[in-house]
DOVOKOL-362620 format. One line per 8 residues: their letters; for each residue y, x, z of C-alpha. Coordinates in steps of 0.1 Angstrom, whole numbers, plus 5000, padded with zeros to 4 digits. Example, Ala and Ser with C-alpha at 12.3 -4.5 7.8 and 13.67 -1.06 7.14 Angstrom:
BEGIN
as = 4955 5123 5078 | 4989 5137 5071
% end
This chain:
BEGIN
xxxxxxxx = 5472 6002 0666 | 5470 5962 0653 | 5441 5957 0659 | 5436 5974 0691 | 5466 5948 0707 | 5454 5918 0691 | 5419 5923 0692 | 5402 5951 0714
xxxxxxxx = 5429 5942 0748 | 5421 5910 0765 | 5444 5906 0788 | 5471 5873 0802 | 5497 5886 0791 | 5513 5871 0766 | 5553 5877 0768 | 5566 5896 0731
xxxxxxxx = 5581 5927 0751 | 5551 5934 0765 | 5535 5937 0731 | 5564 5955 0719 | 5564 5980 0745 | 5524 5991 0741 | 5536 5993 0702 | 5567 6012 0707
xxxxxxxx = 5546 6037 0735 | 5509 6042 0713 | 5537 6054 0681 | 5561 6078 0703 | 5525 6090 0716 | 5504 6098 0687 | 5533 6118 0674 | 5529 6135 0707
xxxxxxxx = 5495 6144 0704 | 5503 6153 0665 | 5530 6178 0677 | 5509 6193 0706 | 5484 6197 0676 | 5503 6211 0651 | 5482 6181 0638 | 5508 6177 0605
xxxxxxxx = 5522 6220 0602 | 5524 6225 0565 | 5517 6260 0568 | 5480 6258 0582 | 5457 6257 0559 | 5436 6219 0559 | 5405 6223 0577 | 5381 6186 0573
xxxxxxxx = 5361 6197 0609 | 5396 6206 0625 | 5414 6180 0616 | 5384 6156 0619 | 5380 6163 0653 | 5414 6162 0661 | 5422 6131 0650 | 5391 6122 0671
xxxxxxxx = 5405 6133 0699 | 5441 6118 0692 | 5424 6083 0692 | 5405 6091 0721 | 5430 6100 0743 | 5455 6076 0734 | 5426 6042 0744 | 5422 6066 0771
xxxxxxxx = 5458 6063 0783 | 5462 6030 0777 | 5429 6017 0794 | 5439 6034 0821 | 5478 6016 0826 | 5461 5983 0817 | 5439 5985 0839 | 5459 6000 0869
xxxxxxxx = 5490 5978 0864 | 5477 5944 0843 | 5443 5943 0848 | 5430 5942 0817 | 5397 5944 0803 | 5380 5948 0763 | 5364 5940 0743 | 5339 5961 0732
xxxxxxxx = 5329 5949 0691 | 5371 5954 0677 | 5369 5992 0708 | 5346 6006 0685 | 5356 5996 0657 | 5390 6009 0667 | 5373 6044 0679 | 5357 6049 0648
xxxxxxxx = 5379 6037 0618 | 5416 6047 0632 | 5401 6087 0635 | 5387 6082 0598 | 5425 6065 0587 | 5444 6092 0606 | 5422 6115 0590 | 5428 6101 0551
xxxxxxxx = 5470 6103 0558 | 5464 6139 0568 | 5446 6145 0536 | 5471 6127 0519 | 5507 6148 0538 | 5485 6179 0528 | 5484 6175 0495 | 5515 6161 0489
xxxxxxxx = 5532 6192 0480 | 5504 6200 0459 | 5508 6172 0435 | 5543 6174 0438 | 5560 6210 0436 | 5584 6219 0459 | 5579 6259 0458 | 5618 6272 0452
xxxxxxxx = 5618 6304 0430 | 5632 6333 0441 | 5650 6356 0434 | 5651 6388 0456 | 5681 6411 0463 | 5678 6443 0478 | 5698 6475 0486 | 5676 6503 0479
xxxxxxxx = 5690 6519 0515 | 5678 6491 0540 | 5642 6484 0519 | 5621 6507 0529 | 5586 6489 0521 | 5595 6469 0492 | 5560 6449 0486 | 5565 6442 0525
xxxxxxxx = 5599 6420 0520 | 5585 6401 0491 | 5553 6397 0513 | 5576 6379 0535 | 5583 6358 0512 | 5562 6345 0495 | 5544 6335 0535 | 5527 6366 0545
xxxxxxxx = 5495 6342 0551 | 5515 6311 0559 | 5525 6287 0536 | 5564 6301 0528 | 5572 6272 0498 | 5596 6303 0486 | 5579 6325 0455 | 5599 6355 0444
xxxxxxxx = 5603 6361 0411 | 5626 6385 0400 | 5640 6411 0418 | 5675 6429 0415 | 5691 6456 0432 | 5724 6461 0442 | 5729 6499 0434 | 5726 6483 0391
xxxxxxxx = 5753 6463 0382 | 5756 6473 0350 | 5764 6447 0321 | 5729 6448 0314 | 5714 6438 0350 | 5744 6411 0349 | 5729 6400 0321 | 5697 6396 0334
xxxxxxxx = 5710 6380 0368 | 5728 6351 0342 | 5694 6344 0328 | 5678 6338 0349 | 5704 6311 0366 | 5678 6277 0358 | 5646 6294 0367 | 5657 6309 0399
xxxxxxxx = 5664 6282 0430 | 5667 6308 0459 | 5684 6342 0455 | 5679 6363 0492 | 5698 6386 0503 | 5688 6416 0518 | 5713 6442 0523 | 5730 6450 0560
xxxxxxxx = 5767 6438 0553 | 5785 6416 0536 | 5812 6437 0530 | 5792 6468 0505 | 5791 6439 0479 | 5815 6437 0447 | 5838 6421 0436 | 5816 6420 0401
xxxxxxxx = 5787 6403 0421 | 5805 6382 0449 | 5813 6365 0415 | 5782 6361 0405 | 5767 6348 0436 | 5801 6325 0432 | 5785 6315 0395 | 5752 6308 0414
xxxxxxxx = 5767 6280 0442 | 5787 6260 0419 | 5756 6259 0400 | 5733 6242 0427 | 5715 6271 0436 | 5708 6286 0472 | 5718 6317 0485 | 5701 6332 0517
xxxxxxxx = 5707 6365 0534 | 5668 6372 0542 | 5673 6372 0583 | 5681 6337 0577 | 5654 6329 0558 | 5631 6349 0582 | 5650 6327 0612 | 5642 6293 0590
xxxxxxxx = 5605 6301 0580 | 5594 6321 0608 | 5611 6312 0638 | 5617 6349 0645 | 5637 6370 0639 | 5635 6405 0617 | 5639 6436 0634 | 5637 6461 0605
xxxxxxxx = 5659 6442 0582 | 5690 6423 0590 | 5728 6419 0592 | 5759 6420 0608 | 5751 6382 0624 | 5719 6397 0642 | 5741 6404 0670 | 5750 6366 0677
xxxxxxxx = 5718 6372 0697 | 5743 6387 0724 | 5770 6362 0723 | 5771 6335 0756 | 5769 6307 0748 | 5796 6275 0756 | 5795 6273 0794 | 5791 6236 0799
xxxxxxxx = 5760 6248 0776 | 5743 6268 0793 | 5754 6251 0827 | 5730 6224 0813 | 5697 6248 0798 | 5702 6260 0841 | 5704 6231 0857 | 5671 6221 0830
xxxxxxxx = 5653 6254 0835 | 5664 6249 0873 | 5641 6214 0876 | 5611 6224 0853 | 5607 6257 0875 | 5607 6234 0909 | 5583 6207 0890 | 5560 6238 0877
xxxxxxxx = 5563 6253 0912 | 5547 6217 0930 | 5527 6211 0907 | 5508 6243 0898 | 5513 6258 0933 | 5489 6228 0948 | 5460 6238 0918 | 5467 6275 0935
xxxxxxxx = 5460 6265 0969 | 5430 6245 0958 | 5414 6274 0937 | 5422 6301 0963 | 5393 6294 0986 | 5367 6288 0952 | 5379 6319 0936 | 5378 6340 0973
xxxxxxxx = 5342 6332 0985 | 5332 6332 0944 | 5348 6370 0940 | 5326 6381 0970 | 5296 6376 0959 | 5301 6383 0919 | 5338 6404 0916 | 5337 6421 0951
xxxxxxxx = 5371 6439 0954 | 5403 6430 0962 | 5413 6393 0959 | 5443 6399 0936 | 5458 6422 0914 | 5498 6437 0922 | 5515 6454 0891 | 5551 6465 0887
xxxxxxxx = 5564 6449 0856 | 5604 6452 0838 | 5622 6423 0846 | 5661 6411 0836 | 5685 6440 0837 | 5656 6461 0833 | 5647 6459 0870 | 5610 6464 0883
xxxxxxxx = 5596 6438 0904 | 5557 6428 0911 | 5536 6404 0895 | 5506 6393 0918 | 5469 6372 0896 | 5438 6371 0904 | 5419 6403 0897 | 5397 6396 0866
xxxxxxxx = 5394 6434 0858 | 5369 6462 0876 | 5383 6480 0903 | 5404 6517 0891 | 5405 6494 0854 | 5433 6528 0847 | 5415 6555 0860 | 5418 6572 0832
xxxxxxxx = 5455 6557 0823 | 5476 6527 0813 | 5464 6509 0787 | 5471 6473 0771 | 5453 6451 0779 | 5428 6432 0748 | 5416 6401 0740 | 5376 6411 0746
xxxxxxxx = 5390 6438 0764 | 5358 6455 0780 | 5369 6463 0819 | 5368 6420 0823 | 5343 6417 0843 | 5322 6384 0839 | 5336 6364 0866 | 5372 6376 0854
xxxxxxxx = 5362 6358 0813 | 5359 6327 0835 | 5394 6328 0852 | 5407 6340 0820 | 5390 6309 0803 | 5408 6286 0823 | 5436 6306 0825 | 5430 6303 0865
xxxxxxxx = 5436 6340 0870 | 5476 6337 0864 | 5483 6306 0890 | 5496 6332 0918 | 5525 6345 0888 | 5541 6317 0906 | 5548 6333 0935 | 5569 6357 0913
xxxxxxxx = 5592 6322 0902 | 5592 6315 0939 | 5609 6344 0946 | 5632 6346 0917 | 5618 6373 0892 | 5603 6354 0865 | 5605 6318 0855 | 5583 6289 0837
xxxxxxxx = 5597 6302 0799 | 5613 6336 0791 | 5602 6369 0775 | 5565 6381 0790 | 5572 6404 0815 | 5558 6442 0798 | 5550 6473 0823 | 5577 6502 0825
xxxxxxxx = 5553 6524 0803 | 5550 6501 0778 | 5590 6493 0771 | 5604 6534 0776 | 5580 6537 0740 | 5589 6501 0724 | 5625 6515 0730 | 5617 6546 0718
xxxxxxxx = 5606 6528 0682 | 5632 6501 0680 | 5666 6501 0699 | 5665 6464 0701 | 5635 6462 0728 | 5663 6466 0757 | 5675 6428 0742 | 5657 6409 0755
xxxxxxxx = 5657 6415 0791 | 5692 6396 0790 | 5670 6365 0803 | 5642 6368 0833 | 5611 6367 0820 | 5587 6343 0818 | 5548 6327 0825 | 5549 6310 0793
xxxxxxxx = 5577 6317 0761 | 5580 6315 0720 | 5557 6348 0711 | 5529 6337 0733 | 5528 6302 0719 | 5542 6315 0682 | 5516 6350 0677 | 5482 6359 0687
xxxxxxxx = 5476 6382 0720 | 5490 6412 0719 | 5464 6444 0721 | 5487 6473 0713 | 5521 6481 0704 | 5528 6465 0672 | 5515 6433 0683 | 5544 6441 0707
xxxxxxxx = 5567 6447 0682 | 5559 6421 0666 | 5562 6398 0692 | 5598 6410 0702 | 5610 6393 0669 | 5601 6356 0684 | 5622 6366 0714 | 5648 6376 0699
xxxxxxxx = 5651 6341 0684 | 5645 6326 0715 | 5675 6341 0732 | 5695 6334 0700 | 5683 6301 0697 | 5672 6293 0735 | 5678 6254 0740 | 5666 6229 0762
xxxxxxxx = 5650 6213 0728 | 5635 6249 0720 | 5618 6249 0757 | 5603 6216 0753 | 5589 6228 0722 | 5569 6254 0746 | 5562 6236 0773 | 5542 6212 0745
xxxxxxxx = 5528 6244 0727 | 5517 6258 0760 | 5496 6229 0767 | 5479 6230 0733 | 5476 6269 0740 | 5456 6259 0780 | 5440 6225 0764 | 5421 6249 0730
xxxx = 5423 6286 0741 | 5450 6293 0714 | 5479 6316 0722 | 5475 6340 0745
% end
C-alpha cells in the first residue's frame, strides 16, 4: 500500500487527509474482497493455485478501482515501474501471509478435546454425530476423544467422567431436554464448568460451527426460531429489506430490459419455444404463486413427471446452459419481487409436490414458509446445488438458521457471498 500511494500514484494533491483516505479505503476494500472471496476461511483446504490467483485478483481489482477513482476525480497518473512492482510483489506478499495464517493453528494447537455426552433414545446414528463434531469434511477444531451415555450414571461411569476432566476441554451434550438430567449428573457438569471446561448442547455447537440448525438432534431451544423478535428490530429489518428489494429491482430491472430483446432473438434460433418459463411455487404461509424465468430447458421437460433440477441436467438446452452460466435465466424473477410474492433474500421457493414429500420426511419443513421466499439466501450461498430431497433437507438446516438469526448483518453477508456465487459460479 505504501509503495502504491507514495511511489506508483503520481498526483499533485499532497494533502495528508487525502493519503489517509486512500490508506483507509484501500484497507477496507482489501478486507471486503477477502471476505467476498472467502479468502481467510480456515475451514477451506489451502490450495496454492487458488490462493495465488485470488491474490492477483484482489490486487488487480484494487488497482483498477483506485485507477478509475483517481483519474475521474483527481486527474491522477501512475508511474509504470512502481506500479508493476506493486502488481507483482503484493500478490506474493498476500499469498505468503495467507499461507502463514492458514498454518498458524497447525503450529499452535487449537484443537479442543471433546467428551460427547448422549442419550441413546435420540442417538440414532452415533458415528454421524461424532463425525459432525470432528468436522465432517471441514475443520471444526473439535475432536471427540471420549463418549458418555447419560443412561449409565454408575459409580464406574462417574469415575470415568471425573478422570477425563484433565484431558477434556469441552463437553457436548446431545440430549432432548436438560430436564432429563439426573441431579448427580448435573453436579458432575457443574464441577466441569468450575474447572474451566466448556459445556455445550449439540444444537449450540452445530449452530456455531456449521451456521445451520440440526434437524434430527435438537433440544428445547430449537423452537425459539418460531418466536417473534423485538418490534423495533423487526421494523428496522423490514425497512432494510424494503430498500434492498427496490435497489435490486432498479439495478436488475435495467439489466433485464437490456437482455430481454437479446434473449428473445437468440431464443428464436437456438432455443425454439416459449421465451418464459412459468411454474407454481410455495411462498409465505404456504400460499402458491407463479415464478418466472427465461426458459433454459427443452419444451415439455417434465412430460414424464415432476423432477428436481440437477446441476448438469440433460434437459437443459445448449443455449439454456449459457443462460444459467451467467444467471441470466434468473432475471425475470424480479417480477415476483415487484408483485410482492418474493424478496431478494429468503429461503428458495419449492414446488408443492416436493414440499408435500418433504413435510412427510421432516415436520419442520413448513417452518421455512414463515417468511417470504428469496432469489438468494443463506442455504444457497452455504450449500451446493440441491439435486434431491436429501439435499433439500440439508439446505433446510441453513434456512432454519437464517429464520432464527435473521438480521441486517446476516443479510449483508448473504449479499456479499451471492456476489461470489455469481462471479465464480459457486453455490447454486
